[in-house]
C-alpha positions as CSV (number, residue, x, y, z in Angstrom):
1,M,33.6,-11.8,6.0
2,Q,32.1,-9.1,8.3
3,N,31.0,-7.1,5.3
4,A,29.2,-10.0,3.7
5,T,27.5,-10.7,7.0
6,I,26.2,-7.1,7.2
7,L,24.9,-7.2,3.7
8,L,23.3,-10.6,4.2
9,T,21.7,-9.2,7.4
10,A,20.4,-6.2,5.4
11,A,18.9,-8.4,2.8
12,S,17.3,-10.7,5.4
13,L,15.8,-7.8,7.3
14,G,14.5,-6.2,4.1
15,F,12.7,-9.4,3.2
16,I,11.3,-10.3,6.6
17,H,10.1,-6.8,7.5
18,T,8.2,-6.6,4.2
19,V,6.7,-10.1,4.3
20,L,5.5,-9.6,7.9
21,G,4.0,-6.2,7.1
22,P,0.9,-6.8,4.9
23,D,0.6,-3.0,4.6
24,H,3.5,-3.3,2.2
25,Y,1.5,-5.1,-0.4
26,V,-2.2,-5.6,0.5
27,P,-3.2,-2.0,-0.4
28,F,-1.7,-2.4,-3.9
29,V,-3.4,-5.7,-4.5
30,A,-6.8,-4.5,-3.3
31,L,-6.7,-1.2,-5.3
32,A,-5.3,-2.8,-8.4
33,K,-8.2,-5.2,-8.4
34,A,-10.8,-2.6,-7.6
35,R,-9.5,0.0,-10.1
36,S,-8.5,-2.6,-12.8
37,W,-5.0,-1.4,-13.0
38,S,-2.8,-2.9,-15.7
39,R,0.2,-5.0,-14.7
40,A,2.5,-2.2,-15.8
41,K,0.6,0.5,-13.8
42,T,0.5,-1.8,-10.8
43,A,4.2,-2.4,-11.0
44,L,5.0,1.3,-11.5
45,I,2.9,2.4,-8.5
46,T,4.2,-0.4,-6.3
47,F,7.8,0.4,-7.3
48,L,7.5,4.2,-6.7
49,C,5.8,3.8,-3.4
50,G,8.4,1.3,-2.3
51,L,11.2,3.6,-3.4
52,G,9.6,6.5,-1.4
53,H,9.2,4.2,1.5
54,V,12.9,3.2,1.7
55,L,14.5,6.4,0.5
56,S,12.8,8.5,3.2
57,S,14.3,6.2,5.9
58,V,17.7,6.2,4.2
59,L,17.8,10.0,4.2
60,I,16.8,10.2,7.8
61,G,19.4,7.6,8.7
62,F,22.2,9.3,6.9
63,A,21.1,12.7,8.3
64,G,21.3,11.1,11.8
65,I,24.8,9.8,11.0
66,A,26.0,13.2,9.9
67,L,24.5,14.9,13.0
68,G,25.9,12.2,15.3
69,S,22.4,11.2,16.5
70,A,22.0,8.1,18.6
71,V,20.0,5.1,17.3
72,S,17.4,5.7,19.9
73,K,16.7,9.2,18.6
74,L,16.3,8.0,15.1
75,E,14.1,5.1,16.1
76,W,11.9,7.7,18.0
77,I,11.6,9.7,14.8
78,E,10.7,6.5,12.8
79,G,8.1,5.7,15.5
80,L,6.4,9.1,14.9
81,R,6.4,8.5,11.2
82,G,5.0,5.0,11.7
83,D,2.2,6.5,13.8
84,A,1.4,9.1,11.1
85,A,1.5,6.4,8.4
86,G,-1.0,4.3,10.4
87,W,-3.4,7.2,10.8
88,L,-3.1,8.0,7.1
89,L,-3.8,4.4,6.1
90,L,-6.8,4.3,8.5
91,S,-8.2,7.6,7.1
92,F,-7.6,6.8,3.5
93,G,-9.0,3.3,3.9
94,L,-12.1,4.5,5.7
95,A,-12.8,7.3,3.2
96,Y,-12.3,4.9,0.2
97,M,-14.5,2.3,1.8
98,V,-17.4,4.7,2.4
99,W,-17.0,5.9,-1.2
100,G,-17.0,2.3,-2.4
101,I,-20.2,1.5,-0.4
102,K,-22.0,4.6,-1.9
103,K,-20.8,3.6,-5.4
104,A,-22.0,0.0,-4.9
105,W,-25.4,1.2,-3.5
106,K,-25.9,3.6,-6.5
107,G,-25.0,0.9,-9.0
108,E,-27.2,-1.8,-7.4
109,A,-29.8,-3.1,-9.9
110,H,-33.3,-3.2,-8.6
111,S,-36.9,-3.5,-9.8
112,H,-40.0,-1.4,-10.0
113,L,-43.5,-2.7,-10.5
114,H,-45.4,-1.2,-13.4
115,S,-48.9,-1.7,-14.8
116,H,-49.9,-0.3,-18.2
117,G,-53.6,-1.5,-18.2
118,E,-52.4,-5.1,-18.4
119,E,-50.8,-7.6,-16.1
120,P,-48.3,-5.9,-13.8
121,H,-44.7,-6.5,-14.6
122,A,-41.3,-5.4,-13.3
123,H,-38.5,-3.4,-14.9
124,S,-35.0,-3.8,-13.6
125,H,-32.5,-1.0,-14.0
126,S,-29.4,0.6,-12.4
127,H,-29.4,4.1,-11.1
128,E,-25.7,4.4,-11.9
129,A,-26.3,3.5,-15.6
130,A,-29.4,5.7,-15.8
131,H,-27.5,8.8,-14.6
132,T,-24.3,8.3,-16.4
133,H,-23.1,11.4,-18.4
134,P,-20.0,11.5,-20.6
135,H,-17.2,13.4,-19.0
136,A,-13.5,13.6,-19.5
137,E,-11.9,11.1,-17.2
138,K,-10.4,12.8,-14.2
139,P,-6.9,11.7,-13.0
140,S,-7.0,9.5,-10.0
141,V,-5.5,10.7,-6.7
142,T,-5.3,7.2,-5.4
143,P,-1.6,6.6,-6.5
144,W,-0.6,9.9,-5.0
145,A,-2.3,9.1,-1.7
146,L,-0.5,5.8,-1.6
147,F,2.8,7.4,-2.3
148,I,2.4,10.0,0.4
149,I,1.4,7.2,2.9
150,F,4.4,5.1,2.0
151,V,6.8,8.1,2.2
152,F,5.6,8.5,5.8
153,G,5.9,4.8,6.5
154,P,9.2,4.0,8.3
155,C,11.7,1.2,7.8
156,E,12.6,0.6,11.4
157,P,15.0,-2.2,10.8
158,L,17.0,0.0,8.4
159,I,18.3,2.3,11.1
160,P,20.6,-0.2,12.9
161,V,21.6,-1.6,9.5
162,L,22.9,1.8,8.6
163,M,24.3,2.9,12.0
164,Y,26.4,-0.2,12.8
165,P,28.6,-0.2,9.6
166,A,28.7,3.6,9.6
167,L,30.2,3.6,13.1
168,N,32.4,0.6,12.8
169,T,33.5,0.3,9.2
170,G,32.6,3.4,7.2
171,L,29.9,5.1,5.1
172,G,30.7,2.9,2.1
173,L,29.5,-0.2,3.7
174,A,26.5,1.7,5.2
175,A,25.5,2.8,1.8
176,A,25.9,-0.7,0.4
177,A,23.8,-2.1,3.2
178,A,21.1,0.6,2.6
179,A,21.1,-0.3,-1.1
180,V,20.7,-4.0,-0.5
181,F,18.0,-3.5,2.1
182,S,16.1,-1.1,-0.3
183,L,16.4,-3.4,-3.3
184,V,15.2,-6.5,-1.4
185,T,12.3,-4.5,0.2
186,I,11.0,-3.2,-3.2
187,A,11.5,-6.6,-4.9
188,T,9.7,-8.4,-2.1
189,M,6.8,-5.9,-2.3
190,M,6.4,-6.3,-6.0
191,S,6.7,-10.1,-5.8
192,A,4.1,-10.3,-3.1
193,V,1.7,-8.0,-5.0
194,F,1.9,-10.0,-8.3
195,L,1.8,-13.4,-6.5
196,L,-1.4,-12.4,-4.7
197,L,-3.0,-11.0,-7.9
198,W,-2.2,-14.2,-9.6
199,G,-3.8,-16.1,-6.7
200,F,-7.0,-14.1,-7.0
201,K,-7.4,-15.2,-10.6
202,L,-7.9,-18.7,-9.4
203,F,-11.0,-17.8,-7.5
204,P,-14.2,-16.6,-9.2
205,A,-15.4,-13.3,-7.6
206,E,-17.9,-11.9,-10.1
207,R,-20.5,-11.5,-7.4
208,L,-18.2,-9.2,-5.4
209,E,-17.3,-6.9,-8.3
210,R,-19.9,-4.4,-7.3
211,Y,-18.3,-4.1,-3.9
212,A,-14.7,-4.2,-5.1
213,H,-14.0,-0.5,-4.1
214,A,-15.7,-1.0,-0.7
215,L,-13.7,-4.2,-0.1
216,A,-10.5,-2.4,-1.2
217,G,-11.1,0.4,1.2
218,F,-11.7,-2.1,4.0
219,A,-8.4,-3.9,3.2
220,V,-6.5,-0.6,3.4
221,F,-8.3,0.3,6.6
222,A,-7.5,-3.1,8.1
223,C,-3.8,-2.5,7.3
224,G,-3.9,0.8,9.0
225,A,-5.6,-0.8,12.1
226,A,-2.8,-3.5,12.1
227,V,-0.1,-0.8,12.0
228,K,-1.7,1.1,14.8
229,A,-2.0,-2.1,16.8
230,G,1.7,-2.7,16.4
231,L,1.2,-5.9,14.3
């Protein structure tokens, strides 16, 4: 009975901490929309980032158990990681937003007035289209940036979930609790991402397409600000 309670607690904490942390899914939704990721690519990136997110905390937790560290010390380490992840989200979001604004500005269609000895008339064109040159597509660093950020991102609720069974029952139950917490966290992340992407399809947003990258950067920046504010 006690084992089942611990596993249920691990599952509940995995679900709640993910749902209450928009930084677990909003960046993927925003960037998937802006960069037109396929469903498969979105799922893969979300899964790998979620895996890095939970495994880093699991490794720290088991290292703490092996070294006999107190919960407070591990939570202090997780706090440092959370602070770093918040700054990384802020920095990446700000940089991406600035790049998105520049991209939208360059691609904005506008008109010039011309006169060829007749009635003046306007020509509308886009600088981005006018200055496009064929190049081999460069691999994007965006997925790697997200992965690094999520590896730094801590799973604070996981530490007591690991420590309690490890100290009172054994490592077997601690490993099972970690696995349940991890699976629920990743599943919740992916479910939230695809649910929000499906919801966005219900609202026409053609007018905002030009600003998709800028808005995605702002969304990531806002998540970083929320993390730094302790929300």
